[in-house]
C-alpha positions as CSV (number, residue, x, y, z in Angstrom):
1,M,108.2,161.7,18.7
2,K,105.7,161.5,15.9
3,F,104.0,158.3,14.9
4,R,102.3,157.5,11.6
5,A,99.2,155.3,11.4
6,L,101.4,152.4,10.2
7,D,103.7,152.8,13.3
8,I,100.7,152.7,15.6
9,T,99.3,149.7,13.9
10,L,102.5,147.8,14.1
11,I,103.0,148.7,17.8
12,G,99.5,147.4,18.5
13,M,100.2,144.2,16.5
14,F,103.3,143.5,18.5
15,V,101.6,144.2,21.9
16,A,99.0,141.6,20.9
17,L,101.6,139.1,19.7
18,M,103.5,139.5,23.0
19,G,100.3,138.8,24.9
20,I,99.6,135.7,22.9
21,G,103.2,134.5,23.2
22,A,103.2,135.1,26.9
23,N,100.3,132.8,27.5
24,I,101.1,129.7,25.5
25,T,101.2,128.0,28.8
26,A,97.4,128.4,28.9
27,I,97.4,125.8,26.1
28,A,100.3,123.7,27.5
29,P,100.4,124.3,31.3
30,F,103.3,121.8,31.7
31,L,105.6,124.4,30.0
32,T,106.7,125.9,33.4
33,V,110.0,125.1,35.0
34,G,110.8,126.4,38.5
35,G,108.1,128.9,38.3
36,V,109.4,130.3,34.9
37,P,106.9,129.9,32.1
38,I,108.3,128.9,28.8
39,T,106.9,131.4,26.4
40,L,107.3,133.0,22.9
41,Q,107.9,136.5,24.3
42,T,111.6,136.5,23.5
43,F,110.8,135.5,20.0
44,F,108.4,138.3,19.4
45,A,110.5,140.9,21.2
46,I,113.5,140.0,19.0
47,L,111.2,140.1,15.9
48,A,110.0,143.5,17.0
49,G,113.5,144.9,17.1
50,L,114.5,143.3,13.8
51,I,111.4,144.4,11.9
52,L,110.6,147.8,13.5
53,G,114.1,149.0,14.3
54,G,115.4,150.2,17.6
55,R,113.2,153.2,18.3
56,L,109.8,151.7,17.3
57,G,110.7,148.3,18.6
58,A,111.5,149.7,22.0
59,V,108.2,151.7,21.9
60,A,106.3,148.6,21.1
61,M,107.8,146.7,24.0
62,T,107.3,149.6,26.4
63,S,103.7,149.7,25.3
64,Y,103.4,146.0,26.0
65,M,104.8,146.5,29.5
66,L,102.5,149.5,30.2
67,V,99.4,147.7,28.9
68,G,100.1,144.9,31.4
69,L,100.9,147.2,34.3
70,I,97.6,149.1,33.9
71,G,95.7,145.8,34.3
72,V,95.3,144.1,30.9
73,P,96.2,140.4,31.4
74,V,99.0,140.2,28.8
75,F,101.8,138.9,30.9
76,A,102.6,135.2,31.4
77,K,99.8,133.2,33.1
78,F,97.5,136.2,32.3
79,G,99.3,138.3,34.9
80,A,98.7,142.1,35.1
81,G,98.8,145.1,37.3
82,P,101.4,147.2,39.2
83,S,102.2,144.3,41.6
84,T,103.8,142.4,38.7
85,I,106.8,144.7,39.1
86,L,107.7,142.6,42.2
87,S,107.4,139.3,40.4
88,P,110.6,137.3,39.9
89,T,110.0,137.2,36.2
90,F,109.4,141.0,35.7
91,G,113.1,141.4,34.7
92,F,112.4,139.5,31.5
93,I,109.6,141.9,30.6
94,V,112.0,144.9,31.2
95,S,114.6,143.2,29.1
96,Y,112.3,143.1,26.0
97,I,112.6,146.9,25.7
98,L,116.4,146.8,25.8
99,I,116.8,144.0,23.4
100,A,114.3,145.4,20.9
101,Y,116.2,148.7,21.0
102,L,119.7,147.3,20.7
103,I,119.1,144.7,18.1
104,G,117.0,147.1,16.1
105,K,119.9,149.5,16.1
106,I,122.3,146.8,14.8
107,V,120.1,145.9,11.8
108,E,119.4,149.5,11.0
109,K,123.0,149.8,9.9
110,K,123.7,146.2,8.6
111,K,121.2,144.4,6.4
112,R,123.1,141.1,5.9
113,L,121.6,137.9,7.2
114,G,124.6,137.3,9.4
115,A,124.0,140.7,11.2
116,F,120.3,139.7,11.7
117,I,121.3,136.4,13.3
118,T,124.0,137.9,15.4
119,A,121.7,140.6,16.6
120,A,118.9,138.1,17.4
121,L,121.3,136.0,19.5
122,I,122.7,139.0,21.3
123,G,119.1,139.9,22.1
124,M,118.5,136.5,23.5
125,I,121.6,136.6,25.7
126,I,120.7,140.0,27.1
127,N,117.2,138.6,27.9
128,Y,118.7,135.7,29.8
129,L,121.3,137.8,31.6
130,F,118.9,140.6,32.7
131,G,115.9,138.3,33.4
132,T,117.8,135.6,35.3
133,N,119.7,138.0,37.5
134,W,116.5,139.9,38.3
135,M,114.8,136.6,39.2
136,Y,117.6,135.6,41.5
137,Y,117.7,138.9,43.4
138,A,113.9,139.0,43.5
139,Y,113.8,135.7,45.2
140,K,116.7,136.7,47.6
141,L,115.5,140.2,48.5
142,W,111.7,140.4,48.4
143,F,110.1,137.2,47.2
144,T,109.8,133.9,48.9
145,A,112.5,131.7,47.5
146,P,112.1,127.9,47.0
147,E,114.0,125.7,49.5
148,G,117.7,125.6,48.8
149,F,117.5,128.3,46.1
150,T,120.9,129.3,44.7
151,Y,122.3,131.4,41.9
152,Q,123.2,128.2,40.1
153,M,119.6,126.9,40.5
154,A,118.3,130.1,38.9
155,W,120.5,129.4,35.8
156,L,119.5,125.7,35.8
157,W,115.9,126.8,35.4
158,M,116.9,128.5,32.2
159,V,118.3,125.4,30.6
160,P,115.0,123.9,29.4
161,P,113.9,126.9,27.3
162,L,117.4,127.6,26.0
163,P,117.4,125.3,22.9
164,K,113.9,126.6,22.0
165,D,115.0,130.3,22.3
166,I,118.2,129.7,20.3
167,I,116.2,128.1,17.5
168,L,113.4,130.7,17.6
169,S,116.0,133.6,17.7
170,I,117.6,132.3,14.5
171,F,114.2,131.7,12.9
172,A,113.2,135.3,13.8
173,A,116.4,136.6,12.2
174,I,115.8,134.6,9.0
175,M,112.2,135.6,8.8
176,A,112.9,139.3,9.5
177,H,115.7,139.3,6.9
178,R,113.4,137.8,4.3
179,L,110.8,140.4,5.1
180,E,113.4,143.1,4.9
181,K,114.3,142.0,1.3
182,T,110.7,141.4,0.1
183,V,108.4,143.7,2.0
184,L,110.0,146.2,4.3
185,S,112.2,147.8,1.7
186,K,109.2,148.7,-0.5
187,G,106.2,151.0,-0.4
188,Q,105.0,152.6,2.8
189,F,107.3,150.2,4.8
190,K,110.4,151.6,3.2
191,N,111.1,154.2,5.9
192,L,109.8,152.1,8.8
193,K,113.2,152.0,10.7
194,R,113.6,155.7,11.0
195,T,116.4,156.6,13.3
196,S,115.1,160.0,14.3
């Protein structure tokens, strides 16, 4: 897998954006529900897939995960290190790789705005399914669960960020589609979403 200077720059940019989006709770600490921080990570992960395409988007999200696991505090609440793997919210981090890849592949083939919006919403759904199930089983199997914790409670915790994530997913799709038409289809960006 060969990367151009542009690819490396964009990967680094999205790693930084994910780190910033993860820690919006540092500015607004009340944006935590049931131990789940409300962040902008899903927005930036979706944007990575839409802008970079499947391959490069997945590489960017994998890089973000690895940067955090080696100890750089880029996860929510400035978390970092290998022990984060055991965190109930680590499933959301893993899901970013999958959603960037899948939605990137969708828009590599279809350039219409409808395809961008559909891909973004599919990415958000995958994020919720993977992350919430990981959280539930983490609390049940290896993490101390809150009193009376149930599968329904895990999903209830995801209700507060849902409207925000739907709106931001659609916004990411519109923004990425506009960039596709005005910037990404020209110059050195033209071959950004290479499928090789």
